[in-house]
C-alpha positions as CSV (number, residue, x, y, z in Angstrom):
1,P,109.2,173.2,168.7
2,T,112.5,173.6,166.5
3,Q,115.5,171.7,167.0
4,P,118.8,173.5,167.3
5,G,120.2,172.3,164.3
6,I,117.3,173.5,162.5
7,R,117.5,177.1,164.1
8,S,120.9,177.4,163.5
9,L,121.3,176.7,160.1
10,D,117.8,179.0,159.7
11,Q,119.6,181.7,161.5
12,H,123.2,181.1,159.4
13,F,120.7,181.3,156.1
14,V,118.8,184.4,156.8
15,A,122.3,186.1,157.4
16,E,124.7,184.8,154.7
17,P,125.0,186.5,151.8
18,L,124.1,185.2,148.5
19,D,126.7,183.5,146.1
20,S,124.7,183.5,143.5
21,G,126.7,180.6,141.0
22,W,127.0,178.7,144.0
23,A,123.4,179.2,145.3
24,A,122.2,178.3,141.7
25,A,124.7,175.3,141.5
26,R,123.0,173.6,144.6
27,E,119.7,174.6,143.9
28,R,120.3,172.6,140.1
29,S,121.3,169.6,142.3
30,I,118.5,169.4,144.6
31,H,115.4,170.1,142.7
32,G,117.8,167.7,140.0
33,F,117.0,164.7,142.1
34,F,113.6,165.7,143.1
35,E,112.7,164.9,139.7
36,P,110.0,162.7,139.4
37,D,111.6,159.7,137.1
38,R,114.7,160.1,139.0
39,L,112.9,159.4,142.2
40,A,111.3,156.7,140.6
41,A,114.2,154.6,139.2
42,N,115.5,154.9,142.6
43,G,112.4,153.5,144.4
44,L,111.4,156.7,145.8
45,A,107.9,158.5,145.7
46,A,107.8,162.3,144.7
47,P,106.9,164.6,147.1
48,N,103.7,166.4,147.0
49,D,105.7,169.8,146.8
50,V,109.5,170.7,147.1
51,N,110.9,173.9,147.4
52,A,115.0,175.0,147.7
53,S,116.8,178.1,148.1
54,C,120.7,178.4,148.6
55,H,122.6,181.3,149.8
56,S,126.8,181.1,149.8
57,N,127.4,177.9,152.5
58,T,123.4,177.0,153.7
59,C,120.6,175.6,151.5
60,R,117.1,175.6,153.0
61,I,114.7,172.7,151.5
62,T,111.2,172.0,152.4
63,A,109.1,169.2,151.1
64,Y,105.6,167.9,151.8
65,Y,105.3,164.0,151.7
66,A,101.9,161.9,151.8
67,D,103.4,159.9,154.8
68,E,106.6,160.4,157.6
69,A,107.9,156.8,156.2
70,T,108.0,158.3,152.4
71,A,109.5,161.6,153.8
72,E,112.3,159.7,156.1
73,Q,113.4,158.0,153.0
74,T,113.6,160.1,150.3
75,M,115.2,162.9,152.5
76,Q,117.4,160.3,153.9
77,Q,118.6,159.8,150.2
78,L,119.0,163.3,149.5
79,A,121.3,163.4,152.1
80,M,123.7,161.0,151.1
81,Q,123.4,162.9,147.8
82,L,124.1,166.2,149.2
83,V,127.1,164.6,151.6
84,D,129.9,166.1,149.8
85,A,128.6,169.8,149.3
86,L,126.6,170.1,152.1
87,P,128.3,167.9,154.8
88,Y,126.2,169.3,157.8
89,G,122.7,169.3,158.2
90,A,119.6,168.8,159.8
91,V,115.9,167.8,159.5
92,M,112.8,168.5,161.1
93,P,109.4,166.8,160.4
94,K,106.3,168.4,160.9
95,L,102.4,167.0,160.6
96,M,100.6,169.6,158.6
97,P,96.7,169.4,159.9
98,D,95.6,168.2,156.0
99,G,97.5,164.7,157.4
100,R,100.9,165.8,155.0
101,I,104.3,165.5,156.5
102,Q,106.0,168.8,156.1
103,V,110.2,167.9,156.3
104,N,112.2,171.2,157.0
105,A,115.8,170.7,155.9
106,G,118.8,172.8,156.4
107,D,122.1,171.8,154.9
108,S,125.6,173.7,155.1
109,S,128.8,173.1,153.9
110,Q,130.2,174.7,157.3
111,Q,130.0,173.4,161.0
112,L,127.9,175.5,162.6
113,A,127.9,175.9,166.3
114,P,125.0,174.6,167.9
């Protein structure tokens, strides 16, 4: 089951038009956060894999971690970094068959209805 916040953000993301300038700036910021050296300097572990895609107000982020504690700690730090540009968000962790944690996050510059 998907949390209503993730579902709303995902639906909004799919429907909104692409603003390539806005999207590129947000994606650079998100990928910059996940740079292994930067994460290590902040005492955070790098995910096994990360993908970020943005449109015009909303970004979709998927990251894979070895364990839930690492995923939670890193995604909390990401939310704190994004709060000025993308203050509205939701996170949904999922245990994968291989034991990794998949974290799906949606973040938006606009408050969306649940």
